Structure formats: C-alpha cells, structure tokens
C-alpha positions as CSV (number, residue, x, y, z in Angstrom):
1,X,-51.9,-12.3,1.1
2,X,-49.3,-9.6,1.3
3,X,-48.1,-8.3,-2.1
4,X,-44.4,-7.4,-2.2
5,X,-43.5,-4.9,-4.9
6,X,-40.0,-5.4,-6.4
7,X,-38.2,-3.7,-9.3
8,X,-35.2,-5.1,-11.1
9,X,-32.3,-2.8,-11.9
10,X,-28.8,-3.0,-13.5
11,X,-25.9,-1.2,-11.7
12,X,-22.3,-2.0,-10.8
13,X,-22.4,-5.0,-13.1
14,X,-25.1,-6.6,-11.0
15,X,-28.8,-7.2,-11.5
16,X,-30.5,-5.9,-8.4
17,X,-34.0,-7.0,-7.2
18,X,-35.2,-4.4,-4.8
19,X,-38.3,-3.6,-2.6
20,X,-36.9,-0.1,-2.4
21,X,-37.4,2.0,-5.6
22,X,-34.4,3.7,-7.1
23,X,-35.3,6.4,-9.6
24,X,-31.6,6.9,-10.4
25,X,-31.0,3.3,-11.6
26,X,-31.7,1.8,-15.0
27,X,-34.4,-0.9,-15.1
28,X,-33.4,-4.5,-15.9
29,X,-35.0,-7.1,-18.1
30,X,-33.5,-9.9,-15.9
31,X,-36.1,-11.8,-13.8
32,X,-36.1,-11.3,-10.0
33,X,-35.2,-15.0,-9.6
34,X,-32.0,-14.5,-11.5
35,X,-30.9,-11.3,-9.6
36,X,-27.4,-11.1,-8.3
37,X,-28.4,-9.0,-5.3
38,X,-31.7,-8.7,-3.4
39,X,-32.6,-5.7,-1.3
40,X,-35.5,-6.1,1.1
41,X,-37.1,-4.6,4.1
42,X,-36.7,-6.3,7.5
43,X,-37.0,-5.5,11.2
44,X,-33.4,-5.6,12.4
45,X,-33.9,-3.8,15.7
46,X,-33.7,-6.9,17.8
47,X,-30.7,-8.3,15.9
48,X,-28.8,-5.1,16.4
49,X,-29.5,-5.1,20.1
50,X,-28.3,-8.7,20.4
51,X,-24.9,-7.7,18.8
52,X,-24.3,-5.7,22.0
53,X,-22.3,-2.9,20.4
54,X,-24.5,0.2,21.1
55,X,-21.6,2.7,20.4
56,X,-20.5,1.2,17.1
57,X,-21.6,2.2,13.6
58,X,-20.9,-1.2,12.2
59,X,-20.3,-4.8,13.3
60,X,-19.1,-7.8,11.4
61,X,-20.4,-11.3,12.2
62,X,-21.0,-14.6,10.6
63,X,-24.3,-13.2,9.4
64,X,-22.6,-10.4,7.5
65,X,-21.9,-6.7,8.0
66,X,-24.3,-4.7,10.1
67,X,-24.5,-0.9,10.0
68,X,-26.5,1.4,12.2
69,X,-26.6,4.9,10.7
70,X,-28.1,7.3,13.2
71,X,-31.4,8.8,11.9
72,X,-31.3,6.6,8.8
73,X,-31.5,2.8,9.1
74,X,-30.0,-0.4,10.2
75,X,-28.5,-2.4,7.3
76,X,-27.4,-6.0,7.0
77,X,-25.2,-7.0,4.1
78,X,-25.0,-10.7,3.6
79,X,-22.6,-12.7,1.3
80,X,-22.7,-10.0,-1.4
81,X,-26.2,-11.3,-2.3
82,X,-28.7,-10.0,0.1
83,X,-29.2,-6.6,1.8
84,X,-31.8,-6.1,4.5
85,X,-33.0,-2.6,5.5
86,X,-34.7,-1.5,8.7
87,X,-35.5,2.2,8.5
88,X,-35.4,4.2,11.7
89,X,-38.1,6.6,12.7
90,X,-38.5,9.7,10.6
91,X,-35.7,8.6,8.2
92,X,-35.6,10.3,4.8
93,X,-35.9,7.8,1.9
94,X,-33.3,9.8,0.0
95,X,-30.7,9.1,2.8
96,X,-31.6,5.4,2.8
97,X,-31.0,5.2,-1.0
98,X,-27.8,7.3,-0.6
99,X,-26.3,4.8,1.9
100,X,-27.5,1.8,-0.1
101,X,-25.8,3.0,-3.2
102,X,-22.7,4.1,-1.3
103,X,-21.5,2.4,1.9
104,X,-23.7,-0.7,1.5
105,X,-22.8,-1.2,-2.2
106,X,-19.1,-0.8,-1.4
107,X,-19.6,-3.6,1.2
108,X,-21.5,-5.8,-1.3
109,X,-18.6,-5.4,-3.9
110,X,-16.0,-6.4,-1.3
111,X,-18.0,-9.4,-0.3
112,X,-18.2,-10.4,-4.0
113,X,-14.4,-10.0,-4.6
114,X,-14.8,-6.7,-6.6
115,X,-12.5,-3.8,-5.8
116,X,-14.4,-0.6,-5.0
117,X,-12.4,2.6,-5.4
118,X,-13.6,6.0,-4.1
119,X,-13.9,8.3,-7.1
120,X,-15.3,8.8,-10.6
121,X,-14.4,7.3,-13.9
122,X,-14.8,8.3,-17.5
123,X,-14.1,6.8,-20.9
124,X,-11.2,8.2,-23.0
125,X,-10.2,6.5,-26.3
126,X,-11.9,3.3,-25.3
127,X,-10.2,3.0,-21.9
128,X,-11.5,3.8,-18.4
129,X,-9.7,6.6,-16.4
130,X,-10.4,6.9,-12.7
131,X,-10.2,10.0,-10.6
132,X,-9.6,9.2,-6.9
133,X,-9.0,11.4,-3.9
134,X,-10.2,12.4,-0.5
135,X,-13.6,14.0,0.0
136,X,-13.6,17.5,-1.6
137,X,-10.6,16.8,-3.9
138,X,-12.7,17.5,-7.0
139,X,-13.3,14.0,-8.4
140,X,-16.9,14.6,-9.5
141,X,-16.1,18.1,-10.7
142,X,-13.3,16.9,-13.0
143,X,-15.6,14.1,-14.3
144,X,-18.3,16.7,-15.0
145,X,-15.7,18.7,-17.0
146,X,-15.0,15.6,-19.1
147,X,-18.7,15.2,-19.8
148,X,-18.9,18.8,-20.7
149,X,-16.1,18.2,-23.2
150,X,-18.1,15.3,-24.8
151,X,-16.8,12.2,-22.9
152,X,-18.9,9.6,-21.2
153,X,-19.3,8.8,-17.5
154,X,-18.8,5.2,-16.2
155,X,-19.4,5.9,-12.5
156,X,-19.4,8.5,-9.8
157,X,-18.5,8.0,-6.1
158,X,-18.0,4.2,-6.2
159,X,-15.7,2.7,-8.9
160,X,-16.3,-1.1,-9.3
161,X,-13.2,-2.8,-10.7
162,X,-13.6,-6.4,-11.7
163,X,-10.8,-8.7,-13.0
164,X,-11.4,-10.1,-16.5
165,X,-10.8,-13.7,-17.5
166,X,-7.4,-12.6,-18.8
167,X,-6.5,-10.9,-15.6
168,X,-7.1,-7.3,-16.9
169,X,-8.9,-4.9,-14.6
170,X,-12.1,-3.5,-16.0
171,X,-14.5,-0.8,-14.7
172,X,-18.1,-1.7,-14.8
173,X,-20.8,1.0,-15.2
174,X,-22.7,2.2,-12.1
175,X,-25.6,4.3,-12.9
176,X,-26.2,7.6,-14.9
177,X,-26.0,10.2,-12.2
178,X,-23.4,12.5,-10.7
179,X,-23.4,14.1,-7.3
180,X,-22.2,17.7,-7.5
181,X,-21.8,20.5,-4.9
182,X,-23.3,23.9,-5.5
183,X,-19.8,25.3,-6.1
184,X,-19.2,22.8,-8.8
185,X,-22.5,23.6,-10.5
186,X,-21.5,27.3,-10.4
187,X,-18.1,26.6,-12.0
188,X,-19.8,24.5,-14.7
189,X,-22.5,27.2,-15.3
190,X,-25.3,24.8,-14.3
191,X,-28.5,26.0,-12.7
192,X,-28.9,24.3,-9.3
193,X,-32.7,24.9,-9.5
194,X,-32.9,22.3,-12.2
195,X,-31.6,19.5,-9.9
196,X,-32.8,17.8,-6.7
197,X,-30.7,18.0,-3.5
198,X,-29.4,14.6,-2.4
199,X,-31.2,15.2,0.9
200,X,-32.7,18.1,2.7
201,X,-29.7,19.4,4.7
202,X,-27.1,19.6,1.9
203,X,-26.3,21.7,-1.1
204,X,-25.1,18.7,-3.1
205,X,-27.3,17.8,-6.0
206,X,-28.2,14.7,-8.0
207,X,-27.4,15.4,-11.7
208,X,-28.8,12.9,-14.2
209,X,-26.4,12.2,-17.1
210,X,-28.2,9.5,-19.1
211,X,-27.2,11.0,-22.5
212,X,-23.6,11.0,-21.4
213,X,-23.4,7.6,-19.7
214,X,-21.3,4.6,-21.0
215,X,-23.3,1.4,-20.4
216,X,-20.6,-1.2,-20.8
217,X,-17.5,-2.5,-19.0
218,X,-14.2,-0.8,-20.1
219,X,-10.6,-1.8,-19.4
220,X,-9.0,0.4,-16.7
221,X,-6.0,2.2,-18.2
222,X,-5.2,5.0,-15.8
223,X,-5.7,6.4,-12.3
224,X,-5.3,10.0,-11.3
225,X,-5.1,10.9,-7.6
226,X,-6.4,14.5,-7.0
227,X,-4.7,16.4,-4.3
228,X,-5.6,20.0,-3.3
229,X,-2.7,22.5,-2.9
230,X,-2.3,26.2,-2.1
231,X,-0.1,26.6,-5.2
232,X,-1.5,28.7,-8.0
233,X,-0.5,26.3,-10.7
234,X,-1.5,22.7,-11.3
235,X,0.8,19.8,-12.0
236,X,0.6,16.1,-13.0
237,X,3.3,13.6,-12.4
238,X,3.5,9.9,-12.8
239,X,3.8,7.6,-9.8
240,X,5.5,4.2,-10.0
241,X,6.1,1.0,-8.0
242,X,5.8,1.2,-4.2
243,X,4.3,4.7,-4.4
244,X,1.1,3.3,-5.8
245,X,0.3,0.6,-3.3
246,X,-0.5,2.8,-0.3
247,X,-2.4,5.2,-2.7
248,X,-4.7,2.5,-3.9
249,X,-5.1,1.1,-0.4
250,X,-6.0,4.6,0.9
251,X,-8.6,5.2,-1.9
252,X,-10.3,1.8,-1.6
253,X,-13.9,2.6,-0.8
254,X,-14.8,1.8,2.8
255,X,-11.2,0.4,3.2
256,X,-11.7,0.2,6.9
257,X,-13.4,-3.1,6.2
258,X,-10.4,-4.8,4.6
259,X,-8.7,-6.0,7.7
260,X,-11.9,-6.7,9.6
261,X,-13.2,-8.9,6.7
262,X,-9.8,-10.7,6.5
263,X,-9.3,-9.4,2.9
264,X,-5.8,-8.1,3.3
265,X,-4.1,-10.8,1.2
266,X,-6.8,-10.5,-1.5
267,X,-6.7,-6.7,-1.5
268,X,-2.9,-6.7,-2.0
269,X,-3.1,-9.2,-4.8
270,X,-5.8,-7.3,-6.6
271,X,-4.1,-3.8,-6.5
272,X,-0.7,-5.3,-7.4
273,X,-2.3,-7.0,-10.5
274,X,-4.1,-3.7,-11.3
275,X,-0.8,-1.8,-11.4
276,X,0.5,-4.1,-14.1
277,X,-2.1,-2.7,-16.4
278,X,-2.9,0.9,-15.3
279,X,-0.7,4.0,-15.2
280,X,-1.0,6.1,-12.0
281,X,-0.6,9.8,-11.7
282,X,-0.8,12.4,-9.0
283,X,-2.6,15.7,-9.9
284,X,-2.0,18.7,-7.7
285,X,-4.7,21.2,-8.3
286,X,-5.0,24.7,-6.9
287,X,-7.8,25.5,-4.4
288,X,-7.8,29.1,-5.6
289,X,-8.7,28.6,-9.3
290,X,-11.0,26.3,-11.4
291,X,-8.5,24.1,-13.2
292,X,-10.8,21.3,-14.4
293,X,-10.9,22.3,-18.1
294,X,-7.1,22.5,-18.3
295,X,-6.8,19.2,-16.6
296,X,-9.1,17.6,-19.1
297,X,-6.8,18.6,-22.0
298,X,-3.7,17.3,-20.2
299,X,-5.3,14.0,-19.1
300,X,-6.6,13.4,-22.7
301,X,-3.1,14.1,-24.0
302,X,-1.6,11.6,-21.5
303,X,-4.2,9.0,-22.4
304,X,-3.4,9.3,-26.1
305,X,0.3,9.0,-25.3
306,X,-0.3,5.8,-23.4
307,X,-2.3,4.4,-26.2
308,X,0.6,4.9,-28.7
309,X,3.1,3.2,-26.4
C-alpha cells in the first residue's frame, strides 16, 4: 500500500495539508481532515493537452484555474480548496514552492473570496499597514526597515485581506519569511551568505523572521503605494476617493484573473468597503538614495496621527 506523507501548516489564515514540504511555513495542530486547503501531486499532462491552449500560461475552466509554468510545473487550483501539482522534468523544488506560495496562493484566495494585494504588511500601534507597488518599488525593503526598527511583519509578497463579521478589513498573517534582493541586504547591512537564494538563478534571498512575526489577524488601517522617482527627496501625500479605486485594482495580486473569473462586481465591492476603513497614501521615493529609515519615521507618525483622530 502506497504511503502518502502529508504535513499540516498554517498560513494566510488557512490550514494547509500538503504532500509538498514547506520549510518556510509554520506547522499546524489541525488534523488533515479539517484542512481548508489540500496540496497534492497529480499527473496533469494529459489534462493540460486536452485544454488545447499550448501557447497559454493559464486557462480557466469549470475544473478550476490551470497554470503551466515553463520549466516548473502544471498547477490546477480548484474551488479554493484543492491544488494539484504536476512537476515538469528537471524542475527545482524551490521554484515549485515559490509559485505555490505566490501565484497559486493568490488564486486560492480569490476563489475563497479573500482579497490578495501585492505587497508587504507590518503592525503599527495594533493596526496593519500595507506597502503596495510594482515590482522593484521597495515594498519588502521598507518592511525590512520596519522590522529593523522593532516592528512585526504580517506578510511579504501576498497580503491576504479578509472581511470581518462587522465589515472591517483585516490582514491575516502569511508566514515568517521575507524575500530580499542583494541590494536590500546591503542597505540593511545584512550578510547574504547567511541566507538561501530563492532559487539558483537569482540574487534574491529567503530571510527568516520568526522572532519578528505577528501571528494573528490585524485590522487594516493604512495602505502606502510606493512609487520610484528620479527626485532626490521623498514625499508622502494622502489619496482620496476615486484616486484609490484604480490603485487598489492595479495592486491586486494576479489581478488579471478578476475579469476572467467573473469577479469584477465582487472586487469593486470589496475595495470600496476597504476604503471606508483604511487611509491611502502615495509615497514617492528616490531611486538614488536609501530612504527606508526616514520613511519608517514618517509612516509611524502618520499612523499615530490616524489613531488619535
């Protein structure tokens, strides 16, 4: 009889029962039978061929969302409850885990009616503050600067925002790890030799932050969009009303799925409700200087100001 090895984990507010081991996730005491999400191996080669979309990276069907990531794996994401993984030849296990915790998890969250934003979030004065932006904007670097100043991390890369019973948006913790580029490590005076690369071809590293991780859901109080600029100085300004809707739409993780999954109405309702509770700011940061420590001070000041209002 074939023995299947599974491990239960807690991440993104879900209990995950997985045949694929995740060293970066926290173990769960919940039984496999009660898991919210099951991750299992399966042979999806024939299923992908039957979809008849050889030039596509993803296909949406009644059986869920299928991805084929060249050199990595075929994934099937079904009803926010099951993920099947079919590794391709010579695939690195690190890349498979990376896609599972990124693109695949973003899809799971959307299927479960949980808003995924692309960025990092930390805890300030008992509230969650999210940093969103395009790739390379400095989201993880700013979060690392907050951790260096004594604050706690909630999530890095994918921000899972649930709606509480009272309609308030809350950020649920992901897992105690950051992903930082070599340049960010250099700025933070961290030795890259102490950390593992995410996979072989990149100088982006997995940085464990267990001692600085907040393992509990926190109300979302503020969102800061990071924008790179050629200016020498940095600036922060509040955004209001209609300015915020396209911003949150743009920074929804794997937002290309919204229309294809017929979630446009749900998405608009969720981000509109979110804006009734969270302040939104645009941060323009210089590409020429390391501004993260100064931004930490100003963002903490703004968070304290909001708390007093």
